[in-house]
DOMIPA-28247 format. One record per residue (C-alpha): residue number from 1; y, x, z. Coordinates in steps of 0.5 Angstrom, whole numbers, plus 500, padded with zeros to 3 digits. Layout:
+------+-----+-----+-----+
| resi |   Y |   X |   Z |
+------+-----+-----+-----+
|  NUM |   Y |   X |   Z |
...
+------+-----+-----+-----+
! end
This chain:
+------+-----+-----+-----+
| resi |   Y |   X |   Z |
+------+-----+-----+-----+
|    1 | 530 | 342 | 436 |
|    2 | 529 | 335 | 438 |
|    3 | 532 | 330 | 433 |
|    4 | 532 | 335 | 427 |
|    5 | 529 | 333 | 421 |
|    6 | 524 | 338 | 418 |
|    7 | 527 | 340 | 411 |
|    8 | 522 | 345 | 409 |
|    9 | 519 | 345 | 402 |
|   10 | 512 | 342 | 404 |
|   11 | 515 | 336 | 407 |
|   12 | 520 | 334 | 402 |
|   13 | 518 | 330 | 396 |
|   14 | 520 | 332 | 389 |
|   15 | 527 | 331 | 387 |
|   16 | 528 | 325 | 382 |
|   17 | 531 | 328 | 375 |
|   18 | 536 | 324 | 371 |
|   19 | 539 | 324 | 363 |
|   20 | 546 | 325 | 363 |
|   21 | 550 | 322 | 358 |
|   22 | 558 | 324 | 356 |
|   23 | 562 | 319 | 360 |
|   24 | 569 | 322 | 356 |
|   25 | 571 | 326 | 362 |
|   26 | 576 | 331 | 358 |
|   27 | 579 | 335 | 363 |
|   28 | 573 | 340 | 363 |
|   29 | 570 | 344 | 357 |
|   30 | 566 | 340 | 352 |
|   31 | 559 | 344 | 355 |
|   32 | 560 | 341 | 362 |
|   33 | 563 | 334 | 361 |
|   34 | 557 | 330 | 362 |
|   35 | 557 | 333 | 369 |
|   36 | 563 | 329 | 371 |
|   37 | 566 | 322 | 370 |
|   38 | 572 | 318 | 373 |
|   39 | 571 | 314 | 379 |
|   40 | 572 | 307 | 377 |
|   41 | 574 | 304 | 384 |
|   42 | 572 | 299 | 389 |
|   43 | 566 | 296 | 385 |
|   44 | 563 | 303 | 382 |
|   45 | 556 | 305 | 385 |
|   46 | 554 | 312 | 386 |
|   47 | 547 | 314 | 383 |
|   48 | 543 | 319 | 387 |
|   49 | 545 | 324 | 383 |
|   50 | 552 | 323 | 384 |
|   51 | 558 | 325 | 389 |
|   52 | 565 | 324 | 389 |
|   53 | 570 | 330 | 390 |
|   54 | 574 | 329 | 396 |
|   55 | 580 | 333 | 393 |
|   56 | 581 | 330 | 386 |
|   57 | 577 | 324 | 387 |
|   58 | 572 | 325 | 381 |
|   59 | 565 | 324 | 381 |
|   60 | 560 | 330 | 380 |
|   61 | 554 | 328 | 377 |
|   62 | 547 | 333 | 377 |
|   63 | 541 | 333 | 373 |
|   64 | 537 | 332 | 379 |
|   65 | 538 | 328 | 386 |
|   66 | 543 | 331 | 391 |
|   67 | 541 | 332 | 398 |
|   68 | 544 | 334 | 404 |
|   69 | 545 | 341 | 405 |
|   70 | 546 | 342 | 397 |
|   71 | 552 | 346 | 395 |
|   72 | 556 | 343 | 389 |
|   73 | 562 | 346 | 385 |
|   74 | 568 | 341 | 382 |
|   75 | 570 | 345 | 376 |
|   76 | 576 | 340 | 375 |
|   77 | 579 | 342 | 382 |
|   78 | 575 | 349 | 383 |
|   79 | 573 | 347 | 389 |
|   80 | 566 | 349 | 393 |
|   81 | 563 | 343 | 396 |
|   82 | 557 | 342 | 401 |
|   83 | 553 | 335 | 402 |
|   84 | 553 | 332 | 408 |
|   85 | 551 | 325 | 410 |
|   86 | 556 | 320 | 414 |
|   87 | 555 | 315 | 419 |
|   88 | 552 | 310 | 415 |
|   89 | 547 | 314 | 411 |
|   90 | 551 | 315 | 405 |
|   91 | 552 | 322 | 402 |
|   92 | 559 | 325 | 402 |
|   93 | 562 | 332 | 400 |
|   94 | 566 | 337 | 405 |
|   95 | 570 | 343 | 402 |
|   96 | 568 | 350 | 404 |
|   97 | 573 | 353 | 400 |
+------+-----+-----+-----+
! end
């Protein structure tokens, strides 16, 4: 297939690891609070381990770098998400169900 990116494990670089701190997200159980934070608005920057849930507009955080094709779960709104790249090269989440 021409133009397709090879996503085989041999060609991908190792994923970055991140330390997560509790950002005060009280809408999920205490055990999972470090994996979520509130979106701060237009000036807020997303890290390589963060993506916005399109349903509830909460930032989902991961202990490792998020890449295209990854699947995430938003516990705040109970939505399963799949990561894709938009036309500008940013990561976005699409609802699967």
